[in-house]
N, C-alpha and C positions, 0 to 999 in steps of 0.2 A: 506494501499502500504504499510507503515511501518513496519507492521509486518514481511509482504513479504520478502521485502528487509533486516531487522535485519535477519529472516532467512537466507538470500543468504548469506549475508558475513560471519555468521557464519560456511556455509559448506564452505566456500571459503579458508579464512584465514589460515584452517588449511593444505590446500592443496596449498597454496602460502610460508606458511612455509618451509613444508617439499619439497616442490621444491628448493627451494633457500637453504635448506639445501643438498638437491643431488648435485645441481651446487657444491656446495662448496667443497664434497667431492671427486666429479669426475674432479674436478679441482685440488685438494691436490695428486688426482690415476695421473691425468694426470703430473703432475708437479714431481711426484717422479719416472714414468716413464722416461721422459726424461733426467730428473738428474743420472740415471742409467746407462742410453746409451751414458749418456756425459760422464759418470767414465769409459765406456768400453772402450771408443774411446781415450782417455785420454792414457787409459794402451797402447793403442796399439801403441800409438804415442810415447812413451814411450820408450817401445821394439826399434820401426824401429832406434829411434836416438841411442838409445844407441849400438845397432848392427852397425850404420852406422859409428861412430865414433871409436870402439874400433875395428875392425874386418880387418880394412884396412891399409896397411904400408902407412905414410904417405909420405914416399918420392916417392914412386910410383903415388897415387889417392889422389887425396883431396873432401874433404866433406864439400861440402856447407854449412855455415850458413842458410843459407834460404832453410826450407824443401819445400817446395810445388814448382809444376812444373806446369804451365799450357800452353800446345802445341795447336796449330795449325797445321791442317794436310793437306796436300793434297796429294790424293791413286789414283792411277793406278791395278786395281788384271786384270789380265789374267788366265784364268781355259782353258784344252784343253781335252777333255774325247776322250778315240778311244776304241772303241769294237768291237773287230775280233772273226768270229764265221767260221763253215763249214755245209752247205746244205746237205745232202746227198740224192739223188736222190730214191724217193721211192721204191716199186715192184721189188728189185733189180736190175735196171737200172744201169749202168755201168757209173756214173758221178758223179761230184759232184761241188759245188760252195762254194771258200774261197770269203768272203765277211766281208767288214769293214765299220763303220759307225762314226765318226767324228763330234762330237757339240766343236765348235772354236764360241762363242760368241764374239760379238765386247765387248774389252778391255771395264772392269769399271771404270770411272770415280767417285770420293767422294773427297769432302770436310769438315771437323769435327775436333773435339776438344778430346782431351788426359788430362784428371786432375788426378794430382799421388802427394803421399808422399814419400818422401826417395824411390823410385822405383817402388812403386807398385799403379796402379791407371788403371781408365776404359777411355777407348772411345768410343766416338758417333760420326757419319757419316753423312751426307745425298747426295744421291745418285745425281751426276750431269748427268748421263745416262740413257739412256730410257732402260730400261730391266735388268738394273744394279743390282737389287735384291737386299737383304737384307745382312748387313756385320755386326756381333757384335765381338769384342774383348775384351779381358784382358791380364794383364802380372804383373809379378811382379820380380822385377831384385834383390837379394843382394847379397852378396858377396861370398857365398859358391853354394846358389840356384838359381832355373832361374825355373819360368814357365808360359807359353802361352798358350793361349784358342783363338779360332777362329771360327764362326760359317757362312757360306752365302749358300743363296737357292736363283735361280732367274731361270728363263722359257727361251725358245729359239726353235725358228721356224727352224733354219738355219740350217744345215747339211750338209755335204759330203760323198757320197754315192760311195764304189766302189765295184766292184767283179770281179772277173776272175774265169770265167767257165771250167772246163775239161770235160770228156769225152775218158774214152780207155785211161786216161793216161797222154793223150796230151791238154795242152790251147788251145782253139777252141775261145774263146771270152775275150775280157781284155776291161773294161770303168769303168769310172767314171764321174758324175755328182754332182753338186750341186745341195739340193732339199729344198724346205719350207715344211714340215711335215704340214700335217693339224690339227691336236692336238700338243702341245706344250711340250714340254719335259722339265720334272722339276729338275732341278740337285739342289742336297744335300751336303757337304761338311762341316764336324766336326772334327774338329784338337785340341788334346790334348797334348805337351809336358812338359816335367821337365828336368832340366838336373844338375849335378854335375861340380863346377869347384875346380878344384887341387891347382889351385896358383892363390884364389881367394882375400890374401890378397892382390894382385899387380900385378892384371888384373881381371879387370871389363867388362862385358858385356855391363854394365847399362852407361858408358861412348861414348860407339857409338849409342847405341838405345833408350835412354827415358833423358841422360843428369841430371841423377840424382849423378852421382860424373862425374869427370875431372879425366882422364886419364895424368899425368906429364911426366914420364917414359916409352919408350917400355917396353914390357911384352906381354908373352903369357901364354897358360894353356893348359893341355890337359883335357876332357870333355867328361863325362856319363852319358846316360839320355835313357830316356824310352818315346814313341811317344803311344798315339793312335790314330789311324785314320778313321772315319766312311763317305761313300759317297753314293748317291744311284743318280740315273737317273730314273727316269720313262716315257718311253714315250707312255705307253698304252691307247689305242683309237679307235673304231671302223674304223675313214678316216688312220689309221696308220696299218692297219692290213695286208695289204699285203708286211710290211718292216719288219711286227712280223713274218709273215709266213716266211720267209728269215732267221730269229734268231731262229729257233726253238719253236715258239709259245710263247716267250720272250719276257717281255713290261714293266716289273720292274729289274734293278738290283744294289743290297747293298754290294756293299763291306768292310769288317770290317777286320783291323787289330792292328794287337800288332807289335810293333817293340821293338828293344834292340840298343839302338848307341852310337859310340865313335868316339871322332874325336879330332878337335887341334883349337883355336884360339887364334890369336895375335892384340895386339892392337899397333898400328906405330905408334910414337909419330912427327909427321915429322919438328913440330917448338909449341912454346908455345901453349899452346889450342886447338889445332887442332890434333885430331885422325882420323886413317884408321882402319878398325877391318874387317879380314876377317876369317870365321869360316867354317868350311868343318865337317862333320859329318854324314857317309856312315851309312846305317841305317842296319840291319837285321829281317828280319818280324818274328816270332816264333810265332805269330797263325793270320794264313790267311782265310780267310771263304768271300765265297761267296753267295748268296741270291735270285735266281732267280723265278720271280714271272711269274705261265704258265697262258696261256690263250687258248682259243678255240671260232672258230668263225665258220660261214658257208658258209668259202672260204674253198678254200685247194690251193696250187700251181702250181703242176702240172694235168695233165686232156687233153681230148680230145675236141676240141675249138667246134666240128662240135655237141657236146650234150649240149652247153652254152643254145639255145634256150627249148630246151625240159624238162628245170626245172621247169619253172610256176614262181608264186610266194612263198614266203619265210612265214611260220607260226611260227609265234615266239611262241606259246603256245606249240607245240609237236617239234619244233626243226629242222624243215624236210622242205624241198620243194616240191611243188607242187606234184613232180613222184613221192617222198617218199625217194628222196633220202639227207644223211644228208650233203655235201660237196658241192661246187658246183668249177669248177676250174674258180682262180682266172687272168684271162687272161685281163690285167689293158687296153693291148693297142686295143682291139675288138670296132668295132665302134658299136656305142648306145648302150653299158653294162654301167647303170649306176648301178653298184655296191654300189657306196656311198649309195644310198636309202636304199639297200638291204641290206647292212651290219651288223651285229649283230657282238657282243664280251661277253665272259662271263668269267670270273676267275673258273682256272680248280685245280689248286693248286699250292706247292711248289718246288724246285730243292734246297740243298746245299750240294755243292761240298767244300772241306778243299783240300789246295796245297800245295806243299815240298817251305824250305824256300826263297823267294824272297830278293833281295839287293836292296835297294833304297837309296835315297841322300836328304840329308837338306845343305843347302848352303845356308849362309848368307854372306852380307855385308854390312857396314855401313861407315858413318863418320860424324864427327862434331867438330863444332865452338864454342869457348866458351869466350864471355867478358861481365866483369862486372856481371853483373845480368841473359843476355839475350847469346842466343844458337841457332844456325843453324844445321839439319842436314839434311842427306840423306842415306837411306836406302833400300837393296832389300835382298829378299826370295823368293827361289825355295825349291819346296816340289816336287817330283816323288815316284808316287804308282803305284802296278806291282800287277795282279793276272793275272795266267796261270794254265787251266786245260785242258789235252786232246784241244779238236778245237777251246776254248773257252779263250779267253784273255782281259781284261780290263788293259786298262790304264790309271790315271791320272797325269796332269800336275798340278800344282796349284801358283802361282807365285804372288808377289806386287812389287810396288814401292811406296815410302812416300815420298815426303820435307815437311819438319817442321822446325817453327821459334815455340821458346819458350820464357818465361821470369819464373822468380825463384820470391817466395814470400813466 
C-alpha cells in the first residue's frame, strides 16, 4: 500500500504545482487587464473634466466640483401609430375604401435610475404598466456636442379602425370602431440623434436635462443636427387576415428615415439656480424608405356569399379548397362561418418604396432647480415622423415626460 501511495503522490505533486503556477499566471493576467481598463477609464475622466472646465464661460455656466450624478427618474411614455391606405375593388368594380388603423396603447409608466459622469451616462428603468414593453436609453451632453439614443418595444391588441366606402365617386358608408385584434401588434422604435451647439460656451442643454452643469445667466444658441429613425409595426397573423386584406395583404411595415435638422434653444434663468429650457428643431428627411412585408391567405375580401357553402374543406398541402379554388370570400358576418379555424397565412414577398422630402418636428422643453449638491428636474420631448406615398401614409408620434431628483457625488 505504501508503494501505491508513493506512486500516486509522485504523480499528483507535479500536477498540483502546475495548477498553482497556472492560477498565479491567471491572477497576474486578470490583474493586468483590470489595471489596463482602469487606466483607460481614468483617461476618459481626465478628458471629460478638462472639457467641462475649459469650454464653458464661467459667467454663464457653473461646472460643479463633484462630477458624478445619480438621478432617480419617473417617466411617462406615449406613442401613436397611424396607418392609412386605400383598397380598390378588384375586377374593374367602380369603388374603393379609404381606411385607417390607429394603434394608441396605454401610456407607459416606469421608474428608474440614471448614472452619469460630466453629462455622459446610462439609464435603466423598470416598467410599472402592463404591456409597456422595454425602454433603453443613453445620452451624452457636452459644451458643443450632444448625443441621444433610445429604443422601445411593446405589444398591443387595442386598435381603432375607421373606413369610408365610395362608389361611383360618392361616399356611401362611413364608420369607426375600436377593436381588440386577436394577434397582438408588435411595435418597435429606434432613435439616434446628434447635434452641434454654436454658442456652447454660454448655453448648455445639460443644465436642463441631466444637470451636469448649472446655468447662471440666460442664454440661447442655434443648433444643427442629424437624426436616424427606424420603426416597425408587425400585426401579421391568421386571426388578423381580414384587416390585412384591407391593407393590400400587408402584415408588417418598417419605416426608416434619415433627417437633418436646425433649430434654436434657449435657457431662461428666472432666479438663482432655476432654469427653463425650450428647444425646437424642425427636421427634413433626406432618406425616407418604407418596406412592406406582403402575405397571402386562403381568403379574399370580395365575392359571392352564395358560393361560400360550396367551398368545402381547406387543403394546406395543395393550398386549395375542396372545390379547387384558392381563395374564399372573407365575409366575417356570415352566421356559422368559422373562418379562424380554416384561415391560413403565408409570406409572399416585399415591397419597398421611397418618398419625397417630409418635414417633421423635434420639440423639447425642460426645467431644473439646484441647491447644494441636489437638484430636481422636469423634461418633455415630442417627435413626429411621417411617410407618404400614393395612397399609403404612415405617421408615428412619440413623446415622453420625466420627473427627476438627483444628487452629485
